[in-house]
BAMARNU-68543 format. One record per residue (C-alpha): residue number from 1; x, y, z. Coordinates in Angstrom, 2 decimals. Each point is the difference from the previous one (the first is absolute). Example, Ala and Ser with C-alpha at 12.3 -4.5 7.8 and 13.67 -1.06 7.14 Angstrom:
BAMARNU-68543
<r><nr>1</nr><c1>12.30</c1><c2>-4.50</c2><c3>7.80</c3></r>
<r><nr>2</nr><c1>1.37</c1><c2>3.44</c2><c3>-0.66</c3></r>
***
This chain:
BAMARNU-68543
<r><nr>1</nr><c1>1.85</c1><c2>-101.75</c2><c3>-306.93</c3></r>
<r><nr>2</nr><c1>0.09</c1><c2>1.52</c2><c3>-3.47</c3></r>
<r><nr>3</nr><c1>-1.26</c1><c2>3.59</c2><c3>-0.31</c3></r>
<r><nr>4</nr><c1>-2.13</c1><c2>-0.99</c2><c3>-3.02</c3></r>
<r><nr>5</nr><c1>-1.95</c1><c2>-3.01</c2><c3>-1.19</c3></r>
<r><nr>6</nr><c1>1.65</c1><c2>-1.76</c2><c3>-2.89</c3></r>
<r><nr>7</nr><c1>-0.29</c1><c2>-3.67</c2><c3>-0.81</c3></r>
<r><nr>8</nr><c1>3.51</c1><c2>-1.43</c2><c3>-0.32</c3></r>
<r><nr>9</nr><c1>-1.10</c1><c2>-3.64</c2><c3>0.12</c3></r>
<r><nr>10</nr><c1>0.90</c1><c2>-0.47</c2><c3>-3.67</c3></r>
<r><nr>11</nr><c1>3.67</c1><c2>0.48</c2><c3>0.93</c3></r>
<r><nr>12</nr><c1>0.09</c1><c2>-2.02</c2><c3>3.23</c3></r>
<r><nr>13</nr><c1>1.24</c1><c2>-3.32</c2><c3>-1.35</c3></r>
<r><nr>14</nr><c1>1.45</c1><c2>1.21</c2><c3>-3.28</c3></r>
<r><nr>15</nr><c1>3.33</c1><c2>-1.80</c2><c3>-0.61</c3></r>
<r><nr>16</nr><c1>1.68</c1><c2>3.38</c2><c3>-0.64</c3></r>
<r><nr>17</nr><c1>1.06</c1><c2>2.77</c2><c3>2.35</c3></r>
<r><nr>18</nr><c1>-2.56</c1><c2>2.79</c2><c3>0.19</c3></r>
<r><nr>19</nr><c1>0.46</c1><c2>3.40</c2><c3>1.63</c3></r>
<r><nr>20</nr><c1>-2.51</c1><c2>2.84</c2><c3>-0.03</c3></r>
<r><nr>21</nr><c1>1.04</c1><c2>3.49</c2><c3>1.07</c3></r>
<r><nr>22</nr><c1>-1.54</c1><c2>3.44</c2><c3>0.20</c3></r>
<r><nr>23</nr><c1>1.22</c1><c2>3.38</c2><c3>-1.16</c3></r>
<r><nr>24</nr><c1>1.85</c1><c2>0.48</c2><c3>3.33</c3></r>
<r><nr>25</nr><c1>2.16</c1><c2>-3.12</c2><c3>-0.60</c3></r>
<r><nr>26</nr><c1>-1.91</c1><c2>-1.93</c2><c3>2.66</c3></r>
<r><nr>27</nr><c1>-0.57</c1><c2>-3.72</c2><c3>-0.56</c3></r>
<r><nr>28</nr><c1>-3.75</c1><c2>-0.64</c2><c3>0.31</c3></r>
<r><nr>29</nr><c1>0.08</c1><c2>-3.66</c2><c3>-1.00</c3></r>
<r><nr>30</nr><c1>2.45</c1><c2>-2.88</c2><c3>-0.41</c3></r>
<r><nr>31</nr><c1>-1.07</c1><c2>-3.54</c2><c3>-0.78</c3></r>
<r><nr>32</nr><c1>0.87</c1><c2>-3.22</c2><c3>1.83</c3></r>
<r><nr>33</nr><c1>3.03</c1><c2>-0.76</c2><c3>-2.15</c3></r>
<r><nr>34</nr><c1>1.56</c1><c2>3.36</c2><c3>0.82</c3></r>
<r><nr>35</nr><c1>-0.46</c1><c2>-0.51</c2><c3>3.73</c3></r>
<r><nr>36</nr><c1>1.55</c1><c2>-3.44</c2><c3>-0.20</c3></r>
<r><nr>37</nr><c1>3.03</c1><c2>1.12</c2><c3>-2.03</c3></r>
<r><nr>38</nr><c1>0.72</c1><c2>3.12</c2><c3>2.04</c3></r>
<r><nr>39</nr><c1>-0.66</c1><c2>-1.81</c2><c3>3.29</c3></r>
<r><nr>40</nr><c1>-2.20</c1><c2>2.85</c2><c3>1.17</c3></r>
<r><nr>41</nr><c1>-3.49</c1><c2>0.10</c2><c3>1.44</c3></r>
<r><nr>42</nr><c1>-2.88</c1><c2>1.86</c2><c3>-1.60</c3></r>
<r><nr>43</nr><c1>0.19</c1><c2>2.72</c2><c3>2.65</c3></r>
<r><nr>44</nr><c1>3.73</c1><c2>0.46</c2><c3>-0.61</c3></r>
<r><nr>45</nr><c1>-0.66</c1><c2>0.94</c2><c3>-3.64</c3></r>
<r><nr>46</nr><c1>-3.38</c1><c2>1.70</c2><c3>-0.22</c3></r>
<r><nr>47</nr><c1>0.04</c1><c2>3.81</c2><c3>0.14</c3></r>
<r><nr>48</nr><c1>3.79</c1><c2>-0.01</c2><c3>0.07</c3></r>
<r><nr>49</nr><c1>2.09</c1><c2>1.98</c2><c3>-2.47</c3></r>
<r><nr>50</nr><c1>1.53</c1><c2>-2.37</c2><c3>-2.54</c3></r>
<r><nr>51</nr><c1>3.41</c1><c2>1.60</c2><c3>0.59</c3></r>
<r><nr>52</nr><c1>-0.14</c1><c2>-1.37</c2><c3>3.54</c3></r>
<r><nr>53</nr><c1>-0.86</c1><c2>-3.53</c2><c3>-1.16</c3></r>
<r><nr>54</nr><c1>2.17</c1><c2>-0.79</c2><c3>-3.01</c3></r>
<r><nr>55</nr><c1>3.79</c1><c2>-0.26</c2><c3>0.09</c3></r>
<r><nr>56</nr><c1>0.65</c1><c2>-0.14</c2><c3>-3.73</c3></r>
<r><nr>57</nr><c1>0.88</c1><c2>3.55</c2><c3>-1.04</c3></r>
<r><nr>58</nr><c1>-0.65</c1><c2>-0.78</c2><c3>-3.67</c3></r>
<r><nr>59</nr><c1>-3.51</c1><c2>-1.18</c2><c3>0.80</c3></r>
<r><nr>60</nr><c1>-0.68</c1><c2>3.15</c2><c3>2.04</c3></r>
<r><nr>61</nr><c1>1.28</c1><c2>2.18</c2><c3>-2.85</c3></r>
<r><nr>62</nr><c1>-2.26</c1><c2>-1.90</c2><c3>-2.39</c3></r>
<r><nr>63</nr><c1>-3.04</c1><c2>0.61</c2><c3>2.21</c3></r>
<r><nr>64</nr><c1>0.78</c1><c2>3.70</c2><c3>0.35</c3></r>
<r><nr>65</nr><c1>0.38</c1><c2>0.46</c2><c3>-3.75</c3></r>
<r><nr>66</nr><c1>-3.22</c1><c2>-1.94</c2><c3>-0.66</c3></r>
<r><nr>67</nr><c1>-1.81</c1><c2>2.15</c2><c3>2.56</c3></r>
<r><nr>68</nr><c1>1.03</c1><c2>3.14</c2><c3>-1.85</c3></r>
<r><nr>69</nr><c1>-1.17</c1><c2>-1.23</c2><c3>-3.38</c3></r>
<r><nr>70</nr><c1>-3.21</c1><c2>-1.80</c2><c3>0.99</c3></r>
<r><nr>71</nr><c1>-1.32</c1><c2>2.36</c2><c3>2.68</c3></r>
<r><nr>72</nr><c1>0.63</c1><c2>2.93</c2><c3>-2.36</c3></r>
<r><nr>73</nr><c1>-1.93</c1><c2>-1.72</c2><c3>-2.81</c3></r>
<r><nr>74</nr><c1>3.03</c1><c2>-0.24</c2><c3>-2.30</c3></r>
<r><nr>75</nr><c1>-1.01</c1><c2>-3.63</c2><c3>-0.59</c3></r>
<r><nr>76</nr><c1>-2.58</c1><c2>-2.42</c2><c3>1.39</c3></r>
<r><nr>77</nr><c1>2.11</c1><c2>-3.15</c2><c3>0.25</c3></r>
<r><nr>78</nr><c1>3.50</c1><c2>-1.27</c2><c3>-0.50</c3></r>
<r><nr>79</nr><c1>1.56</c1><c2>-3.44</c2><c3>-0.50</c3></r>
<r><nr>80</nr><c1>3.73</c1><c2>-0.70</c2><c3>0.12</c3></r>
<r><nr>81</nr><c1>2.52</c1><c2>-2.67</c2><c3>0.86</c3></r>
<r><nr>82</nr><c1>2.33</c1><c2>0.81</c2><c3>2.90</c3></r>
<r><nr>83</nr><c1>2.43</c1><c2>-1.70</c2><c3>2.33</c3></r>
<r><nr>84</nr><c1>-0.68</c1><c2>0.63</c2><c3>3.68</c3></r>
<r><nr>85</nr><c1>1.10</c1><c2>-1.51</c2><c3>3.28</c3></r>
<r><nr>86</nr><c1>-3.50</c1><c2>-0.54</c2><c3>1.31</c3></r>
<r><nr>87</nr><c1>0.82</c1><c2>-2.73</c2><c3>2.49</c3></r>
<r><nr>88</nr><c1>3.27</c1><c2>1.56</c2><c3>1.17</c3></r>
<r><nr>89</nr><c1>2.03</c1><c2>-3.00</c2><c3>-1.16</c3></r>
<r><nr>90</nr><c1>0.56</c1><c2>0.12</c2><c3>-3.74</c3></r>
<r><nr>91</nr><c1>-0.79</c1><c2>1.99</c2><c3>-3.10</c3></r>
<r><nr>92</nr><c1>-3.23</c1><c2>-1.20</c2><c3>-1.54</c3></r>
<r><nr>93</nr><c1>-1.45</c1><c2>0.92</c2><c3>-3.38</c3></r>
<r><nr>94</nr><c1>-3.60</c1><c2>1.19</c2><c3>0.09</c3></r>
<r><nr>95</nr><c1>-2.63</c1><c2>1.11</c2><c3>-2.43</c3></r>
<r><nr>96</nr><c1>-1.28</c1><c2>3.10</c2><c3>1.77</c3></r>
<r><nr>97</nr><c1>-3.49</c1><c2>1.30</c2><c3>-0.74</c3></r>
<r><nr>98</nr><c1>-1.03</c1><c2>3.38</c2><c3>1.42</c3></r>
<r><nr>99</nr><c1>-3.38</c1><c2>1.54</c2><c3>-0.64</c3></r>
<r><nr>100</nr><c1>-2.14</c1><c2>2.79</c2><c3>1.38</c3></r>
<r><nr>101</nr><c1>-3.32</c1><c2>-0.78</c2><c3>1.70</c3></r>
<r><nr>102</nr><c1>-2.60</c1><c2>2.54</c2><c3>1.10</c3></r>
<r><nr>103</nr><c1>-2.41</c1><c2>-0.72</c2><c3>2.84</c3></r>
<r><nr>104</nr><c1>-2.40</c1><c2>2.61</c2><c3>1.39</c3></r>
<r><nr>105</nr><c1>2.04</c1><c2>2.75</c2><c3>-1.67</c3></r>
<r><nr>106</nr><c1>3.19</c1><c2>-1.19</c2><c3>1.68</c3></r>
<r><nr>107</nr><c1>2.90</c1><c2>-1.32</c2><c3>-2.08</c3></r>
<r><nr>108</nr><c1>2.05</c1><c2>-3.08</c2><c3>0.77</c3></r>
<r><nr>109</nr><c1>2.77</c1><c2>-1.82</c2><c3>-1.83</c3></r>
<r><nr>110</nr><c1>-0.14</c1><c2>-3.77</c2><c3>-0.17</c3></r>
<r><nr>111</nr><c1>3.37</c1><c2>-1.68</c2><c3>-0.53</c3></r>
<r><nr>112</nr><c1>0.21</c1><c2>-3.67</c2><c3>-0.94</c3></r>
<r><nr>113</nr><c1>3.35</c1><c2>-1.80</c2><c3>-0.10</c3></r>
<r><nr>114</nr><c1>0.09</c1><c2>-3.20</c2><c3>-2.01</c3></r>
<r><nr>115</nr><c1>3.22</c1><c2>-1.95</c2><c3>0.51</c3></r>
<r><nr>116</nr><c1>1.07</c1><c2>-1.16</c2><c3>-3.43</c3></r>
<r><nr>117</nr><c1>3.34</c1><c2>-1.66</c2><c3>0.77</c3></r>
<r><nr>118</nr><c1>-1.54</c1><c2>-3.41</c2><c3>-0.66</c3></r>
<r><nr>119</nr><c1>-2.83</c1><c2>1.11</c2><c3>-2.29</c3></r>
<r><nr>120</nr><c1>1.68</c1><c2>-0.34</c2><c3>-3.38</c3></r>
<r><nr>121</nr><c1>1.14</c1><c2>-3.36</c2><c3>-1.31</c3></r>
<r><nr>122</nr><c1>1.08</c1><c2>-1.11</c2><c3>-3.46</c3></r>
<r><nr>123</nr><c1>-3.67</c1><c2>-0.53</c2><c3>-0.84</c3></r>
<r><nr>124</nr><c1>-1.32</c1><c2>3.43</c2><c3>0.90</c3></r>
<r><nr>125</nr><c1>2.84</c1><c2>2.44</c2><c3>-0.55</c3></r>
<r><nr>126</nr><c1>-1.05</c1><c2>3.21</c2><c3>-1.71</c3></r>
<r><nr>127</nr><c1>0.30</c1><c2>-0.37</c2><c3>-3.74</c3></r>
<r><nr>128</nr><c1>1.49</c1><c2>2.83</c2><c3>-2.03</c3></r>
<r><nr>129</nr><c1>-0.82</c1><c2>-0.82</c2><c3>-3.60</c3></r>
<r><nr>130</nr><c1>3.05</c1><c2>-0.14</c2><c3>-2.30</c3></r>
<r><nr>131</nr><c1>2.31</c1><c2>0.54</c2><c3>3.00</c3></r>
<r><nr>132</nr><c1>-0.39</c1><c2>-2.90</c2><c3>2.44</c3></r>
<r><nr>133</nr><c1>-1.31</c1><c2>-0.72</c2><c3>3.50</c3></r>
<r><nr>134</nr><c1>0.22</c1><c2>2.34</c2><c3>2.95</c3></r>
<r><nr>135</nr><c1>0.18</c1><c2>-1.23</c2><c3>3.59</c3></r>
<r><nr>136</nr><c1>-0.27</c1><c2>3.02</c2><c3>2.34</c3></r>
<r><nr>137</nr><c1>0.46</c1><c2>-2.15</c2><c3>3.11</c3></r>
<r><nr>138</nr><c1>3.67</c1><c2>-0.55</c2><c3>-0.81</c3></r>
<r><nr>139</nr><c1>0.55</c1><c2>2.93</c2><c3>-2.38</c3></r>
<r><nr>140</nr><c1>0.78</c1><c2>-2.29</c2><c3>-2.92</c3></r>
<r><nr>141</nr><c1>-1.01</c1><c2>0.30</c2><c3>-3.66</c3></r>
<r><nr>142</nr><c1>0.53</c1><c2>-3.15</c2><c3>-2.05</c3></r>
<r><nr>143</nr><c1>0.45</c1><c2>1.22</c2><c3>-3.56</c3></r>
<r><nr>144</nr><c1>-1.22</c1><c2>-2.06</c2><c3>-2.95</c3></r>
<r><nr>145</nr><c1>3.64</c1><c2>-0.24</c2><c3>-1.07</c3></r>
<r><nr>146</nr><c1>0.69</c1><c2>-2.18</c2><c3>3.05</c3></r>
<r><nr>147</nr><c1>1.87</c1><c2>2.71</c2><c3>1.89</c3></r>
<r><nr>148</nr><c1>-1.18</c1><c2>1.01</c2><c3>3.49</c3></r>
<r><nr>149</nr><c1>0.49</c1><c2>3.55</c2><c3>1.22</c3></r>
<r><nr>150</nr><c1>-0.17</c1><c2>1.22</c2><c3>3.58</c3></r>
<r><nr>151</nr><c1>-1.67</c1><c2>3.29</c2><c3>0.83</c3></r>
<r><nr>152</nr><c1>0.94</c1><c2>2.40</c2><c3>2.77</c3></r>
<r><nr>153</nr><c1>-2.57</c1><c2>0.81</c2><c3>2.68</c3></r>
<r><nr>154</nr><c1>-0.86</c1><c2>3.29</c2><c3>-1.72</c3></r>
<r><nr>155</nr><c1>-0.19</c1><c2>-1.57</c2><c3>-3.46</c3></r>
<r><nr>156</nr><c1>-2.30</c1><c2>-2.70</c2><c3>1.35</c3></r>
<r><nr>157</nr><c1>-2.35</c1><c2>2.51</c2><c3>1.64</c3></r>
<r><nr>158</nr><c1>-0.01</c1><c2>2.13</c2><c3>-3.15</c3></r>
<r><nr>159</nr><c1>-0.66</c1><c2>-2.87</c2><c3>-2.42</c3></r>
<r><nr>160</nr><c1>-2.70</c1><c2>-1.52</c2><c3>2.20</c3></r>
<r><nr>161</nr><c1>-1.76</c1><c2>3.36</c2><c3>0.28</c3></r>
<r><nr>162</nr><c1>0.00</c1><c2>0.43</c2><c3>-3.78</c3></r>
<r><nr>163</nr><c1>-1.14</c1><c2>-3.60</c2><c3>-0.53</c3></r>
<r><nr>164</nr><c1>-2.95</c1><c2>0.51</c2><c3>2.38</c3></r>
<r><nr>165</nr><c1>-1.06</c1><c2>3.11</c2><c3>-1.95</c3></r>
<r><nr>166</nr><c1>-0.83</c1><c2>-2.19</c2><c3>-3.04</c3></r>
<r><nr>167</nr><c1>1.42</c1><c2>2.42</c2><c3>-2.52</c3></r>
<r><nr>168</nr><c1>-1.30</c1><c2>3.15</c2><c3>1.69</c3></r>
<r><nr>169</nr><c1>2.43</c1><c2>2.75</c2><c3>0.97</c3></r>
<r><nr>170</nr><c1>1.50</c1><c2>-0.06</c2><c3>3.51</c3></r>
<r><nr>171</nr><c1>0.46</c1><c2>3.61</c2><c3>1.05</c3></r>
<r><nr>172</nr><c1>3.24</c1><c2>1.26</c2><c3>1.44</c3></r>
<r><nr>173</nr><c1>-1.71</c1><c2>0.33</c2><c3>3.42</c3></r>
<r><nr>174</nr><c1>-0.99</c1><c2>-3.67</c2><c3>-0.13</c3></r>
<r><nr>175</nr><c1>3.44</c1><c2>-1.10</c2><c3>-1.10</c3></r>
<r><nr>176</nr><c1>1.88</c1><c2>1.95</c2><c3>2.65</c3></r>
<r><nr>177</nr><c1>-2.38</c1><c2>-1.28</c2><c3>2.66</c3></r>
<r><nr>178</nr><c1>0.58</c1><c2>-3.56</c2><c3>-1.18</c3></r>
<r><nr>179</nr><c1>3.77</c1><c2>0.05</c2><c3>-0.16</c3></r>
<r><nr>180</nr><c1>1.21</c1><c2>3.01</c2><c3>1.96</c3></r>
<r><nr>181</nr><c1>-2.07</c1><c2>1.06</c2><c3>3.03</c3></r>
<r><nr>182</nr><c1>3.08</c1><c2>1.75</c2><c3>1.41</c3></r>
<r><nr>183</nr><c1>-0.09</c1><c2>2.55</c2><c3>-2.84</c3></r>
<r><nr>184</nr><c1>3.62</c1><c2>-0.60</c2><c3>-1.03</c3></r>
<r><nr>185</nr><c1>-0.79</c1><c2>-0.49</c2><c3>-3.68</c3></r>
<r><nr>186</nr><c1>-0.84</c1><c2>2.58</c2><c3>-2.66</c3></r>
<r><nr>187</nr><c1>-1.06</c1><c2>-0.39</c2><c3>-3.61</c3></r>
<r><nr>188</nr><c1>3.59</c1><c2>-0.04</c2><c3>-1.22</c3></r>
<r><nr>189</nr><c1>1.03</c1><c2>-2.86</c2><c3>2.28</c3></r>
<r><nr>190</nr><c1>-3.25</c1><c2>-1.81</c2><c3>-0.82</c3></r>
<r><nr>191</nr><c1>0.79</c1><c2>0.31</c2><c3>-3.70</c3></r>
<r><nr>192</nr><c1>3.46</c1><c2>-1.49</c2><c3>0.65</c3></r>
<r><nr>193</nr><c1>-1.54</c1><c2>-2.96</c2><c3>1.86</c3></r>
<r><nr>194</nr><c1>-2.48</c1><c2>-0.59</c2><c3>-2.83</c3></r>
<r><nr>195</nr><c1>2.86</c1><c2>0.10</c2><c3>-2.51</c3></r>
<r><nr>196</nr><c1>1.88</c1><c2>-2.69</c2><c3>1.95</c3></r>
<r><nr>197</nr><c1>-3.16</c1><c2>-2.12</c2><c3>0.24</c3></r>
<r><nr>198</nr><c1>-0.60</c1><c2>0.28</c2><c3>-3.73</c3></r>
<r><nr>199</nr><c1>3.54</c1><c2>-1.18</c2><c3>-0.67</c3></r>
<r><nr>200</nr><c1>-0.59</c1><c2>-3.03</c2><c3>2.24</c3></r>
<r><nr>201</nr><c1>-3.24</c1><c2>-0.87</c2><c3>-1.77</c3></r>
<r><nr>202</nr><c1>1.32</c1><c2>0.74</c2><c3>-3.49</c3></r>
<r><nr>203</nr><c1>-3.61</c1><c2>0.63</c2><c3>-1.04</c3></r>
<r><nr>204</nr><c1>-1.62</c1><c2>3.39</c2><c3>-0.57</c3></r>
<r><nr>205</nr><c1>-3.08</c1><c2>-0.57</c2><c3>2.16</c3></r>
<r><nr>206</nr><c1>0.36</c1><c2>2.93</c2><c3>2.43</c3></r>
<r><nr>207</nr><c1>-1.44</c1><c2>3.20</c2><c3>-1.42</c3></r>
<r><nr>208</nr><c1>0.13</c1><c2>3.57</c2><c3>1.28</c3></r>
<r><nr>209</nr><c1>-2.31</c1><c2>2.98</c2><c3>-0.26</c3></r>
<r><nr>210</nr><c1>2.36</c1><c2>2.70</c2><c3>1.22</c3></r>
<r><nr>211</nr><c1>-2.60</c1><c2>2.18</c2><c3>1.73</c3></r>
<r><nr>212</nr><c1>-1.88</c1><c2>-2.91</c2><c3>1.59</c3></r>
<r><nr>213</nr><c1>1.97</c1><c2>-3.17</c2><c3>0.74</c3></r>
<r><nr>214</nr><c1>0.69</c1><c2>-3.50</c2><c3>-1.32</c3></r>
<r><nr>215</nr><c1>-2.01</c1><c2>-2.94</c2><c3>-1.29</c3></r>
<r><nr>216</nr><c1>0.51</c1><c2>-3.46</c2><c3>-1.50</c3></r>
<r><nr>217</nr><c1>-0.93</c1><c2>-0.78</c2><c3>-3.59</c3></r>
<r><nr>218</nr><c1>-3.45</c1><c2>-1.58</c2><c3>-0.01</c3></r>
<r><nr>219</nr><c1>1.30</c1><c2>-2.65</c2><c3>-2.41</c3></r>
<r><nr>220</nr><c1>1.80</c1><c2>-1.76</c2><c3>2.88</c3></r>
<r><nr>221</nr><c1>-3.36</c1><c2>-1.09</c2><c3>1.45</c3></r>
<r><nr>222</nr><c1>-0.93</c1><c2>-2.11</c2><c3>-3.04</c3></r>
<r><nr>223</nr><c1>-0.76</c1><c2>-3.56</c2><c3>1.16</c3></r>
<r><nr>224</nr><c1>1.18</c1><c2>0.87</c2><c3>3.52</c3></r>
***
C-alpha cells in the first residue's frame, strides 16, 4: 500500500521502463514492463532502496547524481543517452529522461528509460545540417563526404546531450552527469575529449562558453 495517493495509471502500460523514487532513494512505483524485465513482483520493488534492486553500478551512480541535482533544485529535468545493463545480459543504449515531480509538497523523481537500440534507421537518423546523419543507437555519424566515423561511449553521450539541447548551453554539471557519473573527469580532460571529437567531425559545430559549458551551433538544425 502506497503511503500517498498518486495516480500512476498513465505509466502502467507505457512501452518504456518507468521508475519513480522519493528523496530517500525508495522506489515508490515501477510499471509493468519493469517488473517483467527484472523478474520481480511489485512487493519486491516498492519501498525498497534502489541500491538493493539494481545491479548495474553505472545506473546506480546515475540515479545518485540525478538525485543530487534534481532534489536540490539545480535543474528540473534531464535527458541523456546512456548504455546500461538493465536486463543483466547485455549493454543496451537508452534515452534516459529524469524529471522532478511534486505531489502534496513531497518531491519525487520520475525516470523513463526508452530503449533506442532499434529506434534509429536510415530514414530517421538525426540530421546534422552540413555534417551528415547521426545514429546514436550504434554511435555512428555518416558524414556527407561518405565517410562514417564511430564515436566512443562518452563522445556519444556528450553529442546526444548537446543535440537534445537544440543549441542551448549544456552546463558542466549536466555534461559530467551525462558522461561521467563516477566523477573521474575534470574540465581539462573534457576539453581534450571535445578536441578529439572535433577532429573526428572535421566541422566546427561544438562551441564553448568557458564559464558555463558547451553547445552546438544552431545552424545544424536547419531542415533537420
